[in-house]
N, C-alpha and C positions, 0 to 999 in steps of 0.2 A: 042503895045497893042494886035495885032493879035497873036504875039508869046506867050504872057501871056495867052490868051484865049486857044490856042492850048495846052499849058502845063496843064491848068486846066482840059481840056477835057481828056487828057491822064491820069492825076492823078485820075480822076473819074473812068476811065476804070480800073486802078490799084486797086481801092477800090472794084470794082465789082469782080475782079479776087481774091481778098483777101477773100471775102465772099464765093467764090466758092472753097476755100482752094486749089488754083492752085499754088503750089510751083514752078512748071516748068516755069510759066509765070515770076515770080520774078527772078528766077535763070537765065533765059535767058536774063535778062536786067542788069546783074551785070558786072561791069568792073573787070578786072583781079586783080586790087589793091584796091578793095572796102573795106571799113571799116564800120562795123555795131556796134553800141553801145546800149546796153539795160541795164537799171539799175536793181538793186535788188540783191537777194541772192538765185538764182535758177540756174538750168543748162542752162537756157536761158539768164542769166545775164552775163554781161561782155563786153569786147571789142574783136570783131572777125575781123581778118584781112585776106584779100585775098578771091578770088572767092570760093575756096573749103571750107574754114571755114564758110563763110556766107551761102553757099548752104546747108551745114550740119545744120546750125542754122535754116534755113527755113524748112528743112525736119523734124527736131526735133519739131519745133513750130507747124507746121501743123499736125504732127503725134499725138500730144496731144489733138487736137480739134475734137470734133464731129460736131460742127457747130459754125458759127460766124456771128453775125450781126453787121454791122458798120453803124453809123449815123454821117456823116461828118457835123460838125457845122460851121467851117470856113476854108477857104483855101486862101492862098496868094502865090504869086511868088515874088522873090527878085527883078528881073529885068523885069519890066512891058513891056519894049519896045524891049526885046531880040527877035531876029528872028531865031537864030540857035537852035541847039539841046542841049543847055547848060543853066541851070538855077537852082535855089534852090526853092523847094516847101515846104511850111509850112502848116500843116493841124492839126486842132484840131478836135477830134472826140470822140464819145462815142461808146463803144462796149459791146456786150454781147457775151461772149465766153463760150460755153458749152464743157467741157472736157469729154473724155471717162470716164465712171463711173458716170456721172451725175453732177459733181461739176460745178458750174457756177461762172464766174467772170463778174461783171458789173463794168465798170470803164471809166474814161476819160483820154485821153493822147494827147500829141502833138508830131508829127513826123516832123523832119526836114530832107529832102531828097535832096542831091546834085546830079545833073545829068550833066554829061559832055559828049558831043558827043553822046547823046542818051543812055548812060549807067549810071547806078547808081554807084557813086563813094563813097558816104558816106550816112549813115542813122543813125540818133540819135532819140531815143524815150525818152520822158519825161512823166512819169506816175504820175498822181495826187494821187492815193491811192496805194502807194508802198506796204503797208502791205497786202492789198487784193491780189495784183499780186503775192507776195511771198507766201501767203497762198494757192492760187489756183495752181500755177505752181511749187511750191517747195515741195508739199506734197507727190508726187509720182514720184521720180526720175527714178524708173524702167520703167515707162511708156514711156520714151524716146526711149527705145530699141524696142518698138513695132510699130514704125512708118510705116504707110501703104503707104507712098509716095515712089515710086521707085527711086533708085539712078540715 
């Protein structure tokens, strides 16, 4: 139970760094063979394999955002009694993402994040309003090139 509590505290710190648009925080916690899956029909959608590909995804995502508010609704860990640095965290959240140019996305999603040895090995997002996500992030593909996040 202590392990589950520590993972939940760590996950909440991650959500705080997300709102701060801190790509480096997330990139620093990626395993070399990480896999990220994001649904939809945008430049952020698809299956990204490997630290470099996922790091580029984070830079692209944060580069599109002017601000982000996240409200975590529920959080659970797969192994309540785990004491090591490996577990799976499931989070349901609502977010308000304001993109450069003023477009706003309000939506709800669930993330499933697998952590092994303290590093993220897999992350999958399930978006409730896929149409809104596609409309917000697919409308200006050229915006990805102006990412303010350094490499």
